[in-house]
N, C-alpha and C positions, 0 to 999 in steps of 0.2 A: 504494500500500500504506500502511496506517495503522500508525504505530509509536507506542508510548507509553513515556515515560520518567517515572519518579517521583523526586522528591527530597523530603526531609523537612526542614521548617523548624522553628524553635524547639527544635532538638535540638543536642547537641554536634556539633562538626565531624565527628567520626568516625561519626556516625549518619546521614550523608546517603545511605547506600546502601539498606539494608533492615533490617527486623527491629525497630526501635525504635518504640514508640508515640509519635506526634507528629502534628502537623498535616501532611497530605499535600498537596502541590501536584502536579497532573498536567500535564505538557506534552504535548499531543497534536499531533504535527507532521503537519498535513495540508495545509499551504500548498503551493501550486504555485509553483515558482521563477519561472516565466514571469509569473504573476499578480503576484508580489512585485516583479519587475523593472519591470513596467508601472506599479505604484503609485508606486515611487520615481521613475521617469522622468517621470511626469506632474507631479511636484513639483520636477523639476530636480535630484534627488539621484542622484549616481553610485551605481549598484547594485553595490557591492563585496560580496565574500563575507561579510564581517563584518556589513555593514548588512542584507543579505538574511537572514542567520541570526538577527540580533537582531529584525528586524521579524517574521519568521515565528514566533519564540518568543513575542512579545508578542501578536500577533494571534490565535494559536491557543490562548491561555491565558486562562481565565476566573477565575483565582484572585487577580488583582490583585497581581502579584509586586512585591517590593522589588528594588532593585539587587542586594542580597545574594542573593536567591532566583534572579534571572536569571543572575547571575555564576556561581553554583554549578552551574547547569544548563549554561550555554553554554561554560564553560571545558573541558568534556569534548570539545566539538567544536572549539573554538578555544582551545587551551592558552595562547596568548600574549595573550589578551584581558585588558586591564586594566579595573579598575572605572572609571577615569577615561574611557577610550574608550567604555565602555558608557554612562556617564552623559552624556557629550557627544552621543553618538548618539541617546539617548532624548530629550534636550533639543531636538535638531534635529527629530526626529520629532514632538515635541509642538508645536513652532513651526509645523510644516507641517500640523497637524491629524490626524496619523496615530494618535497615542496621546494619552491624557489623563493627566496626573499627578493623583493623588488624595492629599489631605492630610487624611484623616479623623483620623488620630492625628498630633499635631504633632511627634512624635519620628521619623516616617518618611514617606517618599514612596513611594507605590505607583503602578504604571502600569496603565492600563486600555486594552486593545486594542480596545474598542468605543467609539469617540469620540462616537457619537451621544448626545444628551442622554438620560440615565436616572438613576435614583436608586440609592443603595447602602444596605445594611444591614450593620452590623458587629456580630458576636457578641461580647459582653463576656466570655463564658466561654472560647471557643476561639480568638477573634481573627480568624476568617474574615471576609472581606468579600464579600458577595453582591450581584449585580445584581438590582434589583427594578424591575418595571414597574408604575407606578401613575399614575393620572391626576392631573396637577397643571396646572391651567389657566394658571398664570403662567409655567411653565417654558418654554413654547413661544411666548409672546406676542411676543417681539421688542422690546417696549417696554412700560413701565408708567408712566402719568402723565407722558408725554413724555420719560422717561429710556430710552435705548437699553440693552438687555440684551445683553451680550457673553458672559457665562458664567452658568451656573446650577449650584450645588453643593447637592444635597439628599442627606442621609444620615440614617439612623436607627440607634440603638444599642439593643441588647437581647440576649436570649438566643435563639439559633437553635433551630429545631425538633429538630435532631439532638441538641443538648446538653440540651434539655428532656426528651428521651426516654432519655437515658443515665442508668442507675441509678448512684447514688453521687456524681454531679457536682452540687455545690451550684448552685442556679439563678442565681447571680450571680457565682460565683467566676471570676476572670479567670486564664486560663492564662498570660497575659503580665504579670500584676501582679507587680512586684518590690518586696520590702520594702526601704525605704531604710535603710542602716545608721545607727544612732544616732550622733550627733556626741558626742564626748567633751568634757566641760566642762573648761576649764583650772582647776586648783585654785590659788587665790591664798592662799598661806600656808605 
């Protein structure tokens, strides 16, 4: 059976349930527990309830969630889950090639449940990060000019088609842009 849970991000903490306009992240839990156990076992990771739940949430999610996003979702199932445990589990999964950390925005790390090489597009208006499939001959080469390629990070920034078609939204306005407070000058005198 397919179940869907929604959480809202970029909204006040009380808005994580329903009703507020915000960016929506959908977690569609379709992972088979047996399949998740096999994935962890193949990599020598003990399949605890927390690890299975965390892995299922990331693999079934295409929104590239942050630790905060995942924690807000998972704490409903695992009330005792700490952000530290979540972070260390995701780091272990990344080391084993199960997930890829994305650092498109230097202020936050997001996690990608599709570890195969692909590119990303970040909307500067709504902040969403989308998977995009484009042909890039160097991304799968394995080596360039005698240099071994271990990782490829390709991303584009612009305004997504949803934001472009939304009336009233400026074509470059960033929903996540925060105005820095002006520093007060000390008066000498």
